[in-house]
C-alpha positions in Angstrom: -10.9 15.7 -10.2 -14.3 14.7 -11.0 -15.3 10.9 -9.5 -15.9 10.0 -12.8 -12.4 10.7 -13.6 -11.3 9.4 -10.8 -13.1 6.2 -11.8 -11.0 6.1 -15.7 -7.7 6.0 -13.4 -9.0 3.1 -11.6 -10.5 1.0 -14.7 -7.7 2.4 -16.7 -4.3 1.8 -15.1 -5.3 0.9 -11.5 -7.4 -2.4 -12.4 -4.7 -3.7 -14.9 -2.3 -3.6 -12.5 -4.3 -5.5 -9.8 -4.9 -8.0 -12.6 -1.2 -8.9 -12.7 -0.7 -9.6 -9.1 -1.1 -12.4 -8.1 -4.0 -13.8 -5.7 -5.3 -11.0 -7.1 -9.6 -12.8 -7.9 -11.6 -9.5 -8.4 -12.6 -6.0 -7.0 -15.4 -4.2 -6.5 -15.6 -0.4 -7.2 -18.7 1.1 -4.6 -20.0 5.4 -5.2 -21.9 7.3 -3.3 -24.3 10.2 -5.2 -22.0 12.8 -2.8 -19.0 11.4 -4.7 -17.6 9.1 -1.9 -16.2 5.6 -3.1 -14.5 2.2 -1.7 -12.8 -0.1 -3.3 -13.0 -3.7 -1.8 -10.6 -5.9 -3.5 -10.7 -9.5 -3.6 -7.8 -12.1 -3.0 -6.9 -15.3 -2.5 -5.6 -15.5 0.8 -4.3 -12.6 3.9 -0.4 -13.5 2.2 -1.6 -12.3 -1.7 -3.1 -8.7 0.0 -0.4 -8.1 1.3 2.0 -9.0 -0.8 0.8 -5.9 -2.9 2.3 -4.1 0.3 4.9 -5.3 1.0 6.1 -5.0 -2.9 5.3 -0.7 -2.5 2.4 -1.5 -5.4 -0.2 -0.1 -3.0 1.0 3.0 -2.0 1.8 3.9 -6.2 -1.5 3.8 -6.9 -2.4 5.4 -3.1 -0.4 7.9 -4.9 -2.5 8.9 -7.9 -6.0 9.3 -5.6 -4.0 12.2 -3.7 -5.3 15.6 -4.6 -9.1 13.6 -4.1 -9.1 12.1 -0.5 -11.0 15.0 2.1 -9.1 12.4 4.8 -6.1 9.6 4.5 -7.2 6.8 3.4 -7.7 3.4 5.1 -7.4 0.1 4.4 -8.8 -2.2 6.7 -8.5 -7.1 6.0 -11.5 -9.2 6.6 -12.3 -12.9 5.9 -14.9 -13.4 3.7 -17.3 -15.1 6.6 -20.3 -15.7 4.0 -21.2 -14.9 -0.3 -23.2 -15.0 -2.3 -22.3 -14.0 -6.1 -25.3 -11.7 -7.6 -27.2 -13.6 -10.2 -26.3 -11.6 -13.2 -22.3 -12.1 -12.5 -19.8 -13.8 -14.7 -18.6 -17.3 -13.1 
């Protein structure tokens, strides 16, 4: 699956499912010219982030990309310790 197709899957299937989750606050999808990608989801708190894992939502979404991964997907939790919203970002 080419990166553009993978992004399309994300935009049309995964992003809408994320928006329905309690505590979901946003997402960034980053890509390199070499075709690597990183998805960073933003949640109200750790409990909201973990709820998607506990419900099976995370595994269900990752499954859609199983043919794309060159290595197993990783998952890490981070706390925001500093943030500045880009000047053109919507409020």
